N, C-alpha and C positions, 0 to 999 in steps of 0.2 A: 220247656219255660213254653204255656200254649200263645198262639199264638194273640187271644183273645185279653187276657191282660197284658202282653206287649204294649195292645192299642190303646185299651185305657191309662195304660201307665203314660205313654205319652199326652192321652188325651188330657190328664190328670196338671202332669206336667204343663203341659201352652194353658189353662185353664186357668192354672197358678201365677203365673207367668203374668197372661191376660189382668188376671185380680190386682194384681202391684203395682202394673205401672196404669196412672193415667192416663183418661180417655182424653182422646184431641177428638174433640168435637168441633169444624167449622163452623163458622157461622153461614149461613146458604149464599150472601152474597163472596165471602171469598172461596167455596164453592165454584159459584158459578165466574168471578175472574179466575183462579187457574183454568177452568176448563178455556174457557176461551187463550187464554196462554198456553196450552196445551196445543188446541185445536190451528194457534196462528202458527206454534212451532212447527207442524207439524206440518202444516202448509207450505213453510218456506226450507226447511226438509229438502219435498217432492219436486218443488221445486229447483234446487240447487240442486240436487241426484237428475232431473232430464237435462240439466245446461250440462252437467259435465257427461253424460251421456253422450248426448250432444255430439260435445265439442271432442269427444272422445273414436266417439265416430266420423268424426269428420275428418279430421285429421291421422288415426293411426288406418281409419276401413275396422273398426270394432265391430263386435257382433250386432246384427240391423236388424235382428231381432225383441234385441236390450235395446234396441235406438228407439224400437215399432213402440214397446212398450212404455218406454218410459214417458216417450212423447205421451202418452193416452195415459197416462196417472199424468199429468203433468194437466194435460189439457180437460181432467176432472177435476183437479183441484182449483182453478179457479177457474172455471162453470161455476164451483160450489163457491164460490169465496163472492164471486159476480154476485148471486143471488141472494145471501146472504144478506151484502148492499145493498140489494137491491128493497130486501125485507123491514130492514133496520132504518131507508129513504122511508118507505111505506109506511111504519109503525110511525117518524119524528110527522111528517105531515100530519097524519089525523090527531095526531097530537097537537097541531098547529091549527086545523080547524076547528078543536071542540073549546064552544065557548065559555067565557072566563068570569 
């Protein structure tokens, strides 16, 4: 069997499945909420990973390189969260200054 015909058959199968399944279109607000939830989840996981690595390094003497890497990632995540918070506060204050 020719490789090109195999690829064509696979593409046809994928097109058929996508044509038969109903499209899932999320509203822009739902997409934004999902993106925000993912960002919060990622931030939480990064901080928890940093805490567990720090605890392991202090109690069992784990790899110091892993500790430094985890702390740097945690610091970056916290700085990013603070920057986002500051931007949200700025936007809120700007809305409050708008004449009604």
